[in-house]
C-alpha distance (Angstrom), angle and dihedral (degrees) to the residues before:
residue distance angle dihedral
M1 . . .
P2 3.83 . .
G3 3.79 118.1 .
K4 3.78 124.5 -109.3
M5 3.80 95.0 -108.1
E6 3.79 90.6 52.1
I7 3.81 90.5 51.9
L8 3.80 92.6 48.0
K9 3.80 91.4 49.2
A10 3.80 91.6 49.7
L11 3.80 91.9 49.5
S12 3.80 91.8 49.2
E13 3.81 91.2 49.5
L14 3.81 88.4 54.3
G15 3.80 90.6 53.5
V16 3.82 97.6 -103.7
D17 3.81 116.0 145.8
T18 3.80 100.5 -131.3
R19 3.81 92.5 -161.8
F20 3.79 86.4 78.9
V21 3.80 101.1 48.1
S22 3.80 131.9 68.4
V23 3.80 116.2 -135.0
T24 3.80 121.5 -155.7
D25 3.80 131.7 166.6
S26 3.80 92.7 -85.7
E27 3.82 107.4 14.6
V28 3.76 145.3 50.6
L29 3.80 108.6 -153.0
I30 3.79 118.7 -163.4
N31 3.83 112.1 -132.4
N32 3.79 96.8 -178.4
L33 3.79 118.6 10.7
R34 3.81 97.1 -160.6
F35 3.79 97.8 44.7
S36 3.81 93.8 42.1
R37 3.82 91.6 54.8
F38 3.82 87.0 -147.0
S39 3.81 98.0 156.0
R40 3.78 125.2 -177.3
R41 3.78 89.1 -106.2
R42 3.79 91.3 54.4
E43 3.78 90.2 46.1
E44 3.81 90.4 53.7
E45 3.80 91.2 50.2
F46 3.79 91.7 47.4
S47 3.82 93.5 46.8
S48 3.80 91.6 49.9
R49 3.81 88.5 58.0
Y50 3.81 97.2 38.0
P51 3.82 109.0 25.6
E52 3.81 90.5 162.5
I53 3.84 91.9 63.1
R54 3.81 113.8 80.0
V55 3.80 119.1 -143.2
V56 3.82 110.6 -144.1
R57 3.81 117.8 -153.6
S58 3.80 97.1 178.5
G59 3.79 114.6 164.8
I60 3.80 92.1 -159.5
F61 3.81 91.3 51.5
Q62 3.80 90.4 51.9
R63 3.82 89.8 51.7
I64 3.82 89.7 50.4
C65 3.81 91.1 50.9
S66 3.80 91.5 47.5
R67 3.81 91.5 54.0
A68 3.81 93.0 43.0
S69 3.80 91.8 50.4
R70 3.81 90.6 63.3
V71 3.79 89.1 62.6
L72 3.79 97.9 37.4
A73 3.80 96.8 46.4
S74 3.80 91.4 53.4
I75 3.82 96.9 45.4
L76 3.82 111.8 28.6
R77 3.78 118.9 91.5
P78 3.82 124.0 -153.8
R79 3.81 115.5 -84.9
V80 3.81 94.1 1.5
G81 3.80 120.0 152.0
V82 3.81 115.6 -119.2
R83 3.80 124.0 -161.2
I84 3.81 115.9 -161.0
Q85 3.79 111.7 -140.4
A86 3.79 103.6 -167.7
E87 3.78 139.9 92.8
G88 3.80 138.2 -126.2
E89 3.80 118.7 -19.7
M90 3.80 94.0 -0.6
A91 3.81 91.4 55.1
N92 3.80 89.3 51.6
A93 3.81 91.1 46.6
L94 3.80 92.6 53.1
H95 3.80 91.4 46.8
V96 3.81 92.2 52.0
I97 3.81 92.5 47.7
L98 3.80 93.4 46.6
E99 3.82 95.6 42.9
P100 3.85 97.1 87.3
Y101 3.81 89.4 53.6
T102 3.80 88.0 69.4
R103 3.81 83.3 72.2
K104 3.82 100.3 31.1
Y105 3.81 95.7 50.2
G106 3.78 104.0 4.3
I107 3.81 92.5 -115.9
R108 3.80 120.8 167.9
I109 3.79 118.3 -131.9
G110 3.79 113.6 -149.1
E111 3.77 120.6 45.5
G112 3.76 121.5 13.9
E113 3.76 150.1 116.7
V114 3.83 95.0 -81.5
T115 3.80 122.6 71.6
A116 3.82 121.0 -153.5
L117 3.81 115.8 -153.5
P118 3.82 128.2 -168.0
A119 3.84 103.7 -129.8
T120 3.81 113.0 138.5
L121 3.80 130.3 -154.4
D122 3.81 88.5 -91.5
H123 3.81 90.9 55.7
S124 3.82 90.1 53.1
I125 3.80 91.6 50.5
A126 3.81 92.9 45.6
A127 3.82 91.0 50.6
A128 3.82 90.5 51.9
L129 3.81 91.1 48.6
E130 3.81 89.6 50.2
D131 3.82 87.8 55.8
M132 3.79 89.0 52.7
V133 3.82 93.7 47.6
R134 3.81 89.9 51.5
G135 3.79 91.1 49.1
E136 3.80 92.6 -115.2
P137 3.83 128.7 133.5
I138 3.79 110.7 -84.4
R139 3.81 112.8 -108.8
Y140 3.79 135.6 -173.3
H141 3.80 96.8 -117.2
H142 3.80 99.0 -179.8
R143 3.77 103.6 47.3
S144 3.80 112.3 142.9
T145 3.80 120.6 -120.6
S146 3.79 134.5 -178.8
K147 3.82 89.0 -88.2
V148 3.82 103.6 34.4
I149 3.80 123.4 39.6
Y150 3.78 132.0 -172.8
P151 3.82 104.6 -162.2
L152 3.82 91.9 -179.5
S153 3.81 97.5 45.6
T154 3.82 92.0 110.4
V155 3.82 94.5 40.5
P156 3.84 120.3 95.5
A157 3.80 112.0 -123.3
A158 3.82 89.4 -127.7
W159 3.81 89.8 66.0
I160 3.79 91.3 53.9
E161 3.81 90.9 46.1
S162 3.81 90.7 51.1
W163 3.80 92.2 49.6
L164 3.81 97.0 44.3
G165 3.81 97.3 33.4
T166 3.78 90.9 -131.8
E167 3.82 137.0 108.3
I168 3.80 120.9 -110.1
T169 3.81 121.4 -149.9
I170 3.80 108.8 -130.7
T171 3.80 103.4 175.3
T172 3.79 139.7 -8.1
N173 3.81 91.5 -153.6
P174 3.84 107.8 102.4
I175 3.81 93.2 -157.3
V176 3.79 92.1 53.5
A177 3.81 90.1 45.8
E178 3.83 89.5 54.4
F179 3.81 91.1 49.6
M180 3.81 90.3 50.5
E181 3.79 91.7 50.2
F182 3.82 92.7 46.8
F183 3.80 94.0 50.1
N184 3.79 91.4 44.8
E185 3.80 91.2 55.3
N186 3.80 99.4 39.3
V187 3.81 109.9 28.3
P188 3.83 115.8 63.1
Q189 3.82 113.1 -132.2
F190 3.80 90.1 -3.8
R191 3.81 92.7 157.6
D192 3.79 94.5 59.0
K193 3.80 91.5 42.6
M194 3.79 90.0 52.1
R195 3.81 90.4 45.6
K196 3.81 91.5 56.3
S197 3.81 90.7 47.4
L198 3.80 91.9 49.6
E199 3.80 91.9 47.7
F200 3.81 88.9 52.1
I201 3.81 90.2 50.3
G202 3.80 90.3 48.1
E203 3.80 92.4 51.9
N204 3.80 97.4 41.5
G205 3.80 105.1 24.4
């Protein structure tokens, strides 16, 4: 299996902007098709040289990366160290999403002063609903700071589930789960509306 640096060099030689792709041991995942310039012709050339490396053109993954970039671009500092605090599939997901930022900003993934956590938009909404159920003031629990970042805090859990093919536990509170289901069925775009409300609370609370 070719090494990561070899893959990155090959992609660059083909004219691919590697700041907009994620490179793993067995895959190259496109974060942004237009900015990466990873055309079908370039994919064919790459695959002829490295047939064992799969090129992933997932629309849902690109949407996830687009949402995550809004958080990461506003918080990450050049050459900062980022420690992923998650397990299993979510740890892998965060690593894949953060990987291009080792080239965009020169960040280091592993140990560092910034902690990346896996909470999604649904987790933020559920936490706010739990405040409401307990009769407490609603807070924005998963707002990113210079020390703690939530790259997926604007990403619906369903997108992550679709990409990974796995189910994510949002809440163990049955009342909150019922609220989430009700709003999902009866309030169009309720997640994004709640996100904007929570962001307002976070900025002005």
